[in-house]
C-alpha positions as CSV (number, residue, x, y, z in Angstrom):
1,M,126.8,140.2,82.5
2,S,123.8,138.4,83.3
3,M,123.3,137.7,86.8
4,L,122.5,133.8,85.8
5,K,125.3,133.6,83.2
6,F,127.2,131.1,85.9
7,I,124.1,129.4,87.6
8,K,122.9,126.0,86.6
9,S,119.9,125.8,89.0
10,V,118.2,127.8,91.7
11,K,116.1,125.8,94.1
12,L,113.7,128.1,96.4
13,G,111.7,127.2,99.2
14,F,109.3,129.5,101.3
15,S,105.9,129.9,102.6
16,P,104.2,132.6,100.7
17,T,102.3,133.9,103.5
18,A,104.9,133.7,106.3
19,I,106.8,136.9,107.3
20,N,110.3,134.8,107.2
21,G,110.1,134.2,103.4
22,K,110.3,137.8,102.5
23,S,114.0,137.5,101.5
24,T,113.5,134.4,99.5
25,R,110.8,136.2,97.5
26,T,112.7,139.2,96.9
27,L,115.4,137.2,95.7
28,L,113.1,135.3,93.5
29,T,112.3,138.8,91.9
30,R,115.6,139.7,91.4
31,L,116.9,136.4,89.8
32,K,114.2,135.7,87.6
33,T,113.5,138.4,85.6
34,D,113.1,138.5,81.7
35,K,116.4,139.9,80.8
36,N,118.3,137.2,83.3
37,V,116.5,133.9,82.2
38,A,116.5,135.1,78.5
39,A,120.5,135.2,79.1
40,S,120.7,132.1,80.7
41,K,119.9,128.3,80.9
42,C,119.4,128.2,84.4
43,E,116.6,126.1,86.0
44,F,114.3,127.3,88.7
45,D,112.7,124.9,91.1
46,I,110.6,127.0,93.1
47,K,108.3,125.4,95.9
48,T,105.7,127.6,97.6
49,K,103.6,125.7,100.2
50,D,102.5,126.7,103.4
51,S,103.6,123.9,105.2
52,I,107.4,124.6,104.6
53,S,108.3,126.3,108.0
54,E,112.1,127.3,106.9
55,P,112.6,129.0,103.4
56,F,115.7,127.9,102.0
57,V,117.7,128.8,98.5
58,H,120.3,126.7,97.1
59,I,122.0,127.7,94.2
60,E,124.1,125.5,91.8
61,F,126.8,127.0,89.6
62,V,128.1,125.8,86.4
63,D,131.2,124.4,87.9
64,K,129.3,122.1,90.4
65,K,129.9,124.6,93.5
66,E,126.8,124.9,95.5
67,M,125.6,127.8,97.8
68,K,123.0,127.1,100.6
69,F,121.4,130.2,102.2
70,N,118.8,130.1,105.1
71,P,117.1,133.4,103.8
72,A,115.3,133.4,107.1
73,N,118.4,134.9,108.7
74,L,119.8,136.8,106.0
75,K,118.9,139.7,103.9
76,V,118.7,139.7,100.1
77,D,121.2,141.9,99.2
78,E,123.6,139.8,101.6
79,M,122.5,136.3,99.3
80,V,122.9,138.7,96.1
81,M,126.4,139.8,97.0
82,D,127.8,136.3,97.7
83,I,126.1,134.8,94.4
84,T,127.5,137.9,92.5
85,R,130.9,137.7,94.0
86,Y,131.4,133.9,92.9
87,S,129.9,134.8,89.4
88,K,132.5,137.4,88.8
89,R,135.0,134.6,89.9
90,L,134.0,132.6,87.4
91,Q,133.9,135.2,84.7
92,L,137.5,136.3,85.4
93,Q,138.8,132.6,85.1
94,E,136.6,132.2,81.9
95,E,138.4,135.5,80.8
96,I,141.8,134.1,81.5
97,N,140.6,130.7,79.8
98,Q,140.0,132.4,76.8
99,Q,143.6,134.1,76.3
């Protein structure tokens, strides 16, 4: 399953030179791979400006649920775990509906 299969949009904002943007940068590299992008219709909105004091991550799933993270206080693995957990829930629901 593509990590982005059930994600409608990803909005990220961070200062590329700030230390508190590291988790956001790492998450972006994990989500926006060639394989993930080719297997989904997920839209990316990436804002990179030195004036962004607090990084942000907003994920919208195909069922309209939103997840908002403050990556300055989270590790990338924590965000990926939450995103994956909810995506698996949607995958299970899809499989149940197909039966």
